[in-house]
C-alpha positions in Angstrom: -17.9 6.7 2.0 -17.2 4.1 4.7 -13.8 3.3 3.1 -12.9 7.0 2.7 -13.9 7.8 6.3 -11.8 5.2 8.0 -8.9 5.6 5.7 -8.8 9.3 6.0 -8.9 9.1 9.8 -5.7 7.1 9.7 -4.0 9.8 7.6 -5.3 12.6 9.8 -4.2 10.9 13.0 -0.7 10.2 11.6 -0.2 13.8 10.5 -1.5 15.1 13.8 0.9 12.8 15.6 3.8 14.2 13.7 2.8 17.8 14.3 2.4 17.2 18.0 5.8 15.6 18.4 7.5 18.4 16.4 5.8 21.3 18.3 5.5 20.3 21.9 7.1 18.4 24.8 3.8 18.2 26.7 3.6 14.6 28.0 -0.2 14.2 28.0 -0.6 15.7 24.5 2.1 13.4 23.1 0.5 10.4 24.9 -2.9 11.2 23.4 -1.4 11.7 19.9 0.3 8.3 20.3 -2.9 6.6 21.0 -4.7 8.3 18.1 -1.8 7.3 15.8 -1.9 3.7 16.9 -5.7 3.6 16.3 -5.3 5.4 13.0 -2.9 2.8 11.8 -5.6 0.1 12.3 -8.4 2.2 10.7 -6.2 2.9 7.7 -5.5 -0.8 7.3 -9.3 -1.5 7.4 -9.8 1.2 4.7 -7.2 -0.5 2.5 -8.9 -3.8 2.9 -12.3 -2.3 1.9 -10.7 -0.6 -1.1 -9.3 -4.0 -2.3 -12.8 -5.5 -2.1 -14.3 -2.5 -3.9 -11.6 -2.8 -6.7 -12.5 -6.5 -7.1 -16.2 -5.7 -7.4 -15.6 -2.9 -9.9 -13.3 -4.9 -12.2 -15.6 -8.0 -12.0 -18.6 -5.9 -13.0 -16.6 -4.3 -15.9 -15.7 -7.8 -17.1 -19.3 -8.9 -17.1 -20.3 -5.7 -18.9 -17.7 -6.2 -21.6 -18.8 -9.9 -22.1 -22.5 -8.8 -22.4 -21.5 -6.1 -24.9 -19.5 -8.5 -27.0 -22.4 -11.0 -27.4 -24.8 -8.1 -27.9 -22.7 -6.9 -30.8 -23.1 -10.4 -32.3 -26.9 -10.1 -32.0 -26.9 -12.8 -29.3 -28.5 -12.9 -25.9 -25.5 -13.3 -23.6 -27.7 -14.9 -20.9 -28.6 -17.8 -23.2 -25.1 -18.6 -24.5 -24.2 -22.2 -23.8 -21.1 -24.3 -24.4 -17.4 -23.9 -23.5 -16.0 -20.4 -23.9 -12.5 -21.5 -22.7 -10.8 -21.3 -26.0 -7.0 -21.4 -26.3 -7.0 -17.6 -26.1 -9.2 -17.7 -23.0 -6.8 -20.1 -21.3 -3.8 -18.1 -22.3 -5.4 -15.0 -20.9 -6.2 -16.7 -17.6 -2.6 -17.9 -17.2 -1.2 -14.6 -18.3 -3.3 -12.7 -15.8 -2.0 -14.9 -13.0 1.7 -14.6 -14.0 1.6 -10.8 -14.6 0.0 -10.3 -11.3 3.0 -11.8 -9.5 5.2 -9.8 -11.8 3.5 -6.6 -10.8 3.8 -7.5 -7.1 7.6 -8.2 -7.5 8.0 -4.9 -9.5 6.2 -2.9 -6.9 8.1 -4.4 -3.9 11.5 -3.9 -5.7 10.6 -0.2 -6.4 9.6 0.3 -2.7 12.9 -1.2 -1.5 15.0 0.8 -4.0 13.2 4.0 -2.8 13.9 3.1 0.8 17.6 2.5 0.1 17.9 5.8 -1.8 16.2 7.7 0.9 18.4 6.2 3.6 21.6 7.0 1.6 20.4 10.6 1.1 19.7 11.0 4.8 23.1 9.5 5.8 25.3 11.3 3.3 23.6 14.7 2.9 24.6 17.3 5.6 21.8 19.7 4.7 19.2 17.4 6.3 20.9 17.3 9.7 19.6 19.1 12.7 20.7 22.8 12.9 22.5 23.0 16.2 22.5 26.8 16.6 18.7 26.9 16.6 16.3 25.7 19.3 13.7 23.0 18.8 11.5 22.9 16.7 13.2 25.6 14.5 16.2 23.4 14.3 14.2 20.7 12.4 12.0 22.8 10.1 14.5 23.4 7.2 15.8 19.8 7.2 12.3 18.5 7.2 11.3 20.7 4.2 14.3 19.4 2.3 13.5 15.8 3.2 9.9 16.3 2.2 10.8 17.7 -1.3 13.3 14.9 -1.9 10.9 12.2 -0.7 8.1 13.5 -2.9 10.3 13.4 -6.1 11.6 10.0 -5.1 8.2 8.6 -4.6 6.9 9.9 -7.9 9.8 8.2 -9.6 9.0 5.0 -7.8 5.5 4.7 -9.3 6.6 4.9 -12.9 7.5 1.3 -13.4 4.4 -0.2 -11.7 2.2 2.3 -13.5 3.7 1.3 -16.9 3.2 -2.3 -15.9 -0.5 -1.6 -15.0 -1.2 0.2 -18.3 0.6 -2.1 -20.6 -0.8 -5.4 -19.5 -4.5 -4.9 -20.6 -3.4 -3.2 -23.8 -1.0 -5.9 -24.9 -3.3 -8.7 -23.6 -6.3 -7.3 -25.6 -4.2 -6.9 -28.7 -2.7 -10.3 -28.7 -5.4 -12.4 -27.1 -8.6 -10.8 -28.3 -11.8 -10.0 -26.3 -12.1 -13.4 -24.6 -8.5 -13.6 -23.7 -8.6 -10.1 -22.3 -11.7 -10.9 -20.2 -10.1 -14.0 -18.7 -6.8 -12.1 -18.2 -8.8 -9.5 -16.2 -10.8 -12.1 -14.3 -7.8 -14.3 -13.4 -5.7 -11.4 -12.2 -8.7 -9.8 -10.4 -9.3 -12.9 -8.3 -5.6 -13.4 -7.5 -5.2 -9.7 -6.7 -8.1 -9.8 -4.2 -6.4 -12.7 -2.4 -2.9 -11.3 -2.5 -3.9 -7.7 -1.6 -5.8 -8.9 1.5 -2.9 -11.2 2.5 -0.2 -8.5 2.0 -2.2 -5.7 3.5 -2.9 -7.7 6.7 0.6 -9.0 6.9 2.3 -5.6 6.4 -0.1 -3.7 8.7 0.4 -6.3 11.5 4.1 -5.4 11.7 3.4 -1.6 11.5 0.7 -1.7 14.2 2.7 -3.9 16.5 5.7 -1.6 16.3 3.7 1.5 16.9 2.3 0.0 20.1 5.9 -0.7 21.3 7.3 2.6 20.0 4.7 4.7 21.7 5.0 2.7 25.0 1.5 1.3 24.9 2.6 -2.3 25.4 3.4 -3.8 28.9 5.3 -6.9 29.8 4.2 -9.8 32.1 5.4 -7.9 35.2 3.7 -4.6 34.2 6.9 -2.9 32.8 6.5 -0.8 29.7 7.9 -2.3 26.6 9.3 0.8 24.9 11.6 1.9 22.1 14.8 0.7 23.8 13.6 -2.9 24.1 14.7 -5.8 21.9 11.1 -6.1 20.8 11.3 -2.8 19.0 14.5 -3.7 17.2 12.9 -7.0 16.0 9.7 -5.2 14.9 11.7 -2.6 13.1 13.1 -5.4 10.8 9.6 -6.8 10.4 8.2 -3.3 9.5 10.9 -2.9 6.8 9.6 -6.1 5.3 5.9 -5.4 5.9 6.0 -1.9 4.4 6.6 -2.9 0.8 4.1 -5.8 1.3 1.4 -3.4 2.4 
């Protein structure tokens, strides 16, 4: 409930911010929407971090349950089992879990970057997503935004196929080739590494996103009190950082 609440606030604040900027020029309304969106970015980041911890706890508990079920099927009390359980298959599973975790991260980041490049090319080369000059704002943007939304939805669904296949294939192949112990250590090794990597990547990526929103919305001031806005060199630098931090997040 806590994770869902803070994560959903970020999504609601972001959607409200977009609606406000597409429907009104009122300065105070836009300023308040900017503040809510900047806050929502931080709460969404906190929700992602909590979800990573929840996923770690869930997978760890599942691994313990499978281990207990395995020894129970052998008519043994799993709490009284002693001795080394790091067989060759267990060690292979541990190493495989670590390697395949990095492979999954690389696969996901490449898919995100390919999607960004395809979306940018579509926006640059397709005239149907340009602003309709003969119509006033916001009517001039409604049809192009609908087209962009449809294209982005299909493109995003295509992006998840490769990481999804990676996610489903790893435990199936690991369990088939390495057995129960190898699968348990594959899950345990990848689970610990995923918790560390997800926390690192989420914090790194969200730091770029949150920093750019503060500059983009004019919420940051320089040493002399001047507003550091979208036309500043800081915004251009943060735009490059956000393009890197997005796939990381």
